[in-house]
N, C-alpha and C positions, 0 to 999 in steps of 0.2 A: 394583283395575283400574284405579286413574289411575296406580298405582308398574309398573305393566307397558308400558300405553303411553310414564311417561319411559322408561321403561328401551330400549326399542324405539325412542324420536326421538332418543335420547341413540348409541346402535347405529349407525344411519343417519346419521344426521348423521358421525359417526366415520369411516364407511364413504365416504363421499363426502369426505371432507377428505386421508382417503388417499388415492383414485383422481385426485383434485384434486392432487395431492404430485406424485404420479408424473408424471400429465400435465402438470407443468408443467417437472418433471426433465427428461420426456425433449424440451422443443421448449429448454430451452437446454441440452442438450448437446452439439447439433452443431457451435454457438458457440465454446464451450469448447474440443475442440478441436481447431476452425478457427485459436484465438486460441495455444493453445497450441503446435501447425506453426509457424507465424510465427513465435514467438518461439526454438522449438529450434531450427527448421529443420534439418537435415540429422540432428541424433539423434533427431528426431521418427520414432516409427514406431506408424501406425496398429494394427497388432497387437498391439505388444507392450508399447503404453502402456494406461493407465486411470487413468481418472478415477471419484472415486466423491465423491458429492454429502453429505454429511451432513448441511446445516442448510439451508435458505435462506427468511435474513427479509426483509421489504418494509421497505426502505430513504425515509424520511420526509425532511423539509430536515433535522432537527434531528440524525437519523442521519444523511448527508450531510455536516453540518458535523463531527461527532462525529468522522467518518474519516479531515475533512482533518486536523484538528487534530489524531488521530494519528501519522496520514504526517509529520505536518510534523514533532513531534516525532522519528520518527525520522526522517526526515533530518537533521536537527540534533544529535543523537547520537552518528548513524554518519556522518556525510556532515560536515557542520560546525564542531565541536566539533575531530576530528582531526585533524582541516587546516588547521585554527588551531595547532593544540600542535604539528603536528611544524615550522606555518610558526616558535613563536617558539624550539623547537630547533634552527632553519637559523639564526635571529640572532645566538642564544648561542656558534651552530659559528663562525660569520664573524666576529663582534666577538671573538673567542677568535683567529682570523686575525691578525687586527687587530692585536689588539697585540702579537701574534709577527712579524709583517709587514705595519708600515703605507704599503701601496700602493694607489694609488688604483682599480686594480684592483679589494682588498678592501673598501672606502670603498663601491664602486660596488656590491655586492652588497648592503653591511647595508645602503644606503639602497632600492636595492630589496627588500625583505624585507621592512625596517619597512612602504613605504607598501603591500607586499603584505598586511599583518600589519593595518594601520589598513580596508584595503576588506572584510577579513577580517571585522573585531568591525564596521564598520558593516552587512553582511551579518547575519551570528550577529543584531543588536541587531532589524537589520525582522525576520526570521524569527522571533523572539524576541514582536514586534509582532503579526505577524499571529498568528501562536498562540495570544496573550491574546486578540484582537480576533474571530479564529474560536470561543473559547471561549465568550465574553459573549455573543454571535451566537446560539450554542447555547441558552443559556439561555432567547433567547425564541421558540427555531423553532418553525412549525408540526411538531406531532410525528404529527398524521394523516396528509397529503396524500401517495400516496404518488410516489416519485419516482426510484427504482431498486429493483433486486434489490440483494440482499447474500450471496453464496452464497459457503455455508464448506465444505472437506471438505482431500481429498488427493490428490495427481495424482503415480504412480509412474511412471519411465518407464527405458529404457536410453540409457545416453549412451555414445558410442563409445568415451569418453576415463574415465570416469569411473564407469561398471558403475550396478546400477542405483542408482537414488536418488529418496527419497521429499522431497515439500516441499505444505507445507499450502498446501492454496488459498484465497486469503482476493481475489474478486473479485465489483466492482459490474457490474450489469449493466439494459440500460437498459429499455422495457417493447417494444422491440423486439427484445428476446432477442440484444441488441449486445453486447458486453464496454466499460467504461468506462472508458479507462486513467487509471490517479493522476495524472498530468499535468494533465486534463479536468476533473479533481475538485480539484485543490488551485488550478487555476488562478480557477475559477468559484468 
């Protein structure tokens, strides 16, 4: 008898959580569509585009800091370091040019690139320090209190230039179901 009651209770809770998930998904969807419409502009077509939500997590302060650290690492690896490497290549090129033709123009180019390299090194170090600080804060951050929704899924759209495209959806939304730009997460 107790097993039967427990089974019915589990079934009821499962049904409630499933219906609540669909309800939340329905509330998030209009703002996701609006977000992608703004991002894609003329390429967006409400009839041909499809958003599939695979998972909705609640984001705590710890999760927000983890997300911030991940995004900062992505920026460092995809933007900061490659840009610095290009500057070093430019410096080698202008140094070689100066060795062949020691003019003031070539010396000025070398000085400009050296200055840009120094600035970029400082920016990269600041970014690394921020990543480390964020990861340290994450270790002691609150992992209970709600901060936002972390929506995972897929976005399929047809681009006039590139045809059909699938994009992995990884979006943060606040308690009013508005998309939170990554820049806001990083700056806070």
